[in-house]
C-alpha positions in Angstrom: 21.4 21.3 2.9 23.8 20.8 -0.1 22.0 19.7 -3.3 23.2 16.1 -3.0 19.8 14.5 -2.9 17.5 13.8 -5.8 14.0 12.8 -4.6 12.2 10.5 -7.0 8.4 10.6 -6.8 6.3 8.3 -8.9 2.7 9.5 -9.1 -0.5 7.9 -10.3 -3.7 9.8 -9.5 -2.2 11.2 -6.3 -3.1 14.8 -6.6 -4.8 14.8 -3.2 -1.5 14.0 -1.3 1.2 15.0 -3.8 1.4 18.6 -2.7 2.2 17.7 0.9 4.8 15.3 -0.2 6.7 17.8 -2.4 6.3 20.7 0.1 7.9 18.5 2.9 11.2 18.1 1.1 14.0 20.4 2.3 15.2 23.3 0.2 18.0 22.3 -2.2 16.6 18.9 -2.9 16.4 18.1 -6.6 12.9 16.7 -7.2 12.0 14.5 -10.1 8.3 13.6 -10.5 7.2 11.0 -13.0 3.5 11.0 -13.7 2.2 7.6 -14.7 -0.6 8.9 -17.0 -2.7 10.2 -14.2 -6.3 11.2 -15.0 -6.9 13.4 -12.0 -4.8 16.4 -13.1 -1.8 15.5 -11.0 0.8 16.4 -13.7 -0.8 19.9 -14.4 -1.0 20.5 -10.6 2.8 19.8 -10.3 3.6 22.0 -13.3 1.6 24.9 -12.0 2.3 24.7 -8.3 5.9 23.4 -8.3 7.6 24.9 -11.4 11.1 24.0 -10.0 10.3 20.3 -10.0 11.5 18.3 -13.0 8.3 16.7 -14.3 8.1 13.8 -16.6 4.7 13.0 -18.1 4.2 9.5 -19.4 1.4 8.6 -21.8 0.7 5.3 -20.1 1.1 3.7 -16.7 4.4 1.8 -16.9 4.5 0.8 -13.3 6.5 1.9 -10.3 9.9 0.3 -11.2 10.0 1.6 -14.8 8.9 5.1 -13.7 11.4 5.2 -10.9 14.2 4.1 -13.3 13.2 6.9 -15.6 13.4 9.4 -12.8 16.8 8.1 -11.7 18.1 8.5 -15.2 17.3 12.3 -15.0 18.6 12.7 -11.5 22.0 14.3 -10.7 22.2 13.9 -6.9 24.7 11.7 -5.0 21.8 10.1 -3.3 18.5 9.0 -4.7 15.5 9.2 -2.3 12.7 6.9 -3.5 9.6 8.6 -1.9 6.0 7.6 -2.2 3.6 10.4 -3.0 1.5 9.6 0.1 4.5 10.1 2.3 6.0 13.3 3.7 9.4 14.1 5.2 9.5 15.6 8.7 12.0 18.3 9.5 15.6 17.1 9.2 14.6 13.6 8.2 16.2 13.8 4.7 19.3 15.4 6.1 19.7 12.7 8.7 19.7 10.0 6.1 22.4 11.9 4.1 24.5 12.3 7.3 24.2 8.6 8.0 25.3 7.5 4.5 28.1 10.1 4.5 29.4 8.5 7.7 29.0 4.9 6.7 30.7 4.2 3.4 29.7 0.5 3.3 26.0 1.3 3.6 24.4 1.3 0.2 20.9 2.4 1.3 19.1 3.8 4.4 15.5 4.2 5.4 13.8 6.3 8.0 11.0 5.4 10.4 7.5 5.5 9.0 4.8 7.1 11.1 1.1 7.2 10.7 -0.7 10.5 10.7 -1.3 9.9 14.4 2.5 9.4 14.9 2.4 5.7 15.5 5.3 3.6 14.1 4.1 1.7 11.0 6.2 -1.4 11.8 4.4 -3.6 9.2 5.2 -1.2 6.4 8.7 -0.3 7.5 11.2 -3.1 7.8 10.9 -6.8 7.2 13.3 -9.6 6.3 13.7 -11.0 2.9 11.3 -13.8 2.0 12.3 -17.5 2.2 10.4 -20.6 1.3 9.7 -21.3 5.0 8.4 -17.8 5.7 6.3 -17.7 2.5 4.9 -21.1 3.4 4.0 -19.9 6.9 2.0 -17.0 5.3 0.4 -18.8 2.4 -0.5 -22.0 4.3 -2.2 -20.1 7.1 0.3 -20.9 9.9 0.4 -17.2 10.9 -3.4 -17.3 11.2 -3.7 -20.3 13.4 -0.5 -19.5 15.3 0.1 -15.7 15.0 3.3 -15.7 17.2 5.0 -18.6 15.3 8.8 -18.0 15.0 8.8 -18.1 11.2 6.3 -15.2 10.8 7.8 -13.3 13.7 11.2 -13.5 11.9 9.8 -12.5 8.6 7.9 -9.5 10.1 11.1 -8.3 11.9 9.3 -8.5 15.3 12.6 -8.2 17.0 13.6 -5.0 15.3 13.1 -2.0 17.5 13.0 1.7 16.7 15.4 2.7 19.5 18.7 2.8 17.5 20.1 2.5 14.0 20.6 -1.0 12.8 21.3 -3.1 9.7 18.1 -4.5 8.1 17.2 -6.7 5.1 14.1 -5.3 3.5 12.9 -1.7 4.1 10.1 -0.6 1.8 10.8 1.9 -0.9 8.3 4.3 0.6 11.3 6.4 1.8 14.5 4.6 0.8 17.7 6.6 0.1 20.1 4.8 -2.2 23.6 5.8 -3.4 23.1 6.8 -7.0 26.3 5.0 -8.0 25.0 1.8 -6.4 21.6 2.1 -8.0 23.2 2.5 -11.4 25.7 -0.4 -10.8 22.7 -2.7 -10.0 20.8 -1.7 -13.1 18.1 0.1 -11.1 14.8 -1.6 -10.2 13.8 -4.7 -12.1 10.9 -3.6 -14.3 9.5 -7.1 -14.6 7.9 -6.5 -11.1 5.1 -4.5 -12.6 3.1 -2.5 -11.8 4.0 -2.8 -8.1 5.4 -5.1 -5.4 8.7 -6.9 -4.9 10.7 -4.5 -7.0 12.0 -3.0 -3.7 12.5 -6.4 -2.1 14.5 -7.5 -5.1 16.6 -4.3 -5.0 17.4 -4.9 -1.4 18.4 -8.5 -2.0 20.8 -7.5 -4.8 22.3 -4.7 -2.6 23.1 -7.2 0.1 24.4 -9.8 -2.4 26.8 -7.2 -3.7 28.3 -6.6 -0.2 26.4 -3.4 0.8 24.5 -3.0 4.0 21.1 -1.4 4.4 20.3 0.6 7.6 17.1 1.6 9.4 17.7 5.1 10.9 14.8 5.7 13.3 15.7 9.3 14.1 14.7 10.1 10.5 10.9 10.2 10.5 8.5 10.2 7.6 4.7 10.3 7.8 2.9 7.9 5.6 -0.8 7.2 4.7 -0.4 3.9 3.0 -2.0 2.0 0.1 -3.5 5.2 -1.5 -2.3 4.5 -5.0 -3.3 0.9 -5.3 -6.8 1.1 -3.8 -8.5 1.9 -7.1 -7.2 -1.4 -8.6 -9.7 -3.4 -6.5 -9.1 -6.2 -4.0 -9.0 -9.0 -6.6 -6.5 -7.4 -8.9 -4.4 -6.2 -6.0 -4.0 -9.7 -4.7 -3.4 -11.2 -8.1 -0.6 -8.7 -8.8 0.9 -9.2 -5.4 1.1 -13.0 -5.6 2.2 -13.0 -9.2 5.1 -10.8 -8.3 5.9 -12.9 -5.2 6.2 -15.9 -7.6 8.4 -13.9 -9.9 10.6 -12.9 -7.0 11.0 -16.5 -5.8 11.6 -17.7 -9.3 14.2 -15.1 -10.1 16.3 -16.0 -7.0 15.6 -19.8 -6.9 15.0 -20.8 -10.5 12.3 -23.2 -11.7 12.1 -24.9 -8.3 11.2 -21.5 -6.8 8.5 -21.0 -9.4 6.9 -24.4 -9.0 7.0 -24.4 -5.2 5.7 -20.9 -4.9 2.9 -21.3 -7.4 1.8 -24.5 -5.7 1.7 -22.8 -2.3 -0.2 -19.8 -3.7 -2.8 -22.1 -5.3 -3.1 -24.1 -2.1 -3.2 -21.1 0.2 -5.9 -19.3 -1.9 -7.9 -22.5 -2.1 -7.9 -22.8 1.7 -8.9 -19.2 2.0 -11.7 -19.6 -0.6 -13.0 -22.6 1.2 -13.0 -20.8 4.5 -14.8 -17.8 3.0 -17.5 -20.1 1.6 -18.0 -21.8 4.9 -18.3 -18.4 6.6 -20.8 -17.2 3.9 -18.4 -14.6 2.7 -19.1 -14.4 -1.0 -16.7 -11.6 -1.7 -13.8 -13.4 -0.1 -14.7 -16.6 -1.9 -14.7 -14.8 -5.3 -11.4 -12.9 -4.5 -9.4 -15.9 -3.2 -10.9 -18.2 -5.9 -9.9 -15.6 -8.5 -6.3 -15.6 -7.3 -6.2 -19.4 -7.2 -7.4 -19.7 -10.8 -5.0 -17.0 -12.0 -2.1 -18.9 -10.4 -3.1 -22.3 -11.8 -3.4 -20.6 -15.2 0.1 -19.2 -15.0 -1.2 -15.6 -14.7 -1.7 -15.6 -18.5 -4.6 -13.2 -18.4 -3.0 -10.8 -15.9 -1.4 -7.8 -17.5 
């Protein structure tokens, strides 16, 4: 294929999966790997095994958004493929995204279909709708747990989206997201305040749509994906604290101080309900985790770096 694609791979202690990811990319793809100060030898592995890859070694973990922006600044392709190190392209998947964007000039970004290693569609990872106060409330205040098929949660999860044909979507994950480089640059890249992970891709998608671009799900382009490999070492409490802090940041960014107050209140209430439920069930781990998120939210996330 023509060298019109720059694959941007941000790695943090992903040596076990990184080789498969890089090997899956088609010949002619420019590959930029940013290593976020890994301690497992990932950077040396890339340098020794994939000498054609442009490798950027960072001396500290700057988070996904900042690392991806650094990779984009080095890239020269017409299209940027944000690709997780625990994902791999199947034959023709990258080319099909290129073909789609070439043919649809108003489409700013496109994503493929995510498959598990057993070839099942990873719907929950793949495409969702942008968060609203109503859908956030349905999740935080346990509506989806007492009424799993409620219309708010079904809408947020994109339950009506099928993998039978290409269609416009709101929020694909950046696990395998191809963006026009010119559009990415015009939008200022990913917002690095969403650190270290979560909601930087949601925010990018929202800004794409607000600037008049469309985003398409192209299910004939398939990528295999393991999922959650990079974040597991953070531990359950820190994972949840970071997730909900960045949810609050996202809602505040797009709805101002009202968004901040409402979201923080819902997070604290929702975590309190979960902590109480865990205590009643004798689940000490759950009680400590949800209680820890509630305290962090009530404290304004001051001690969360």
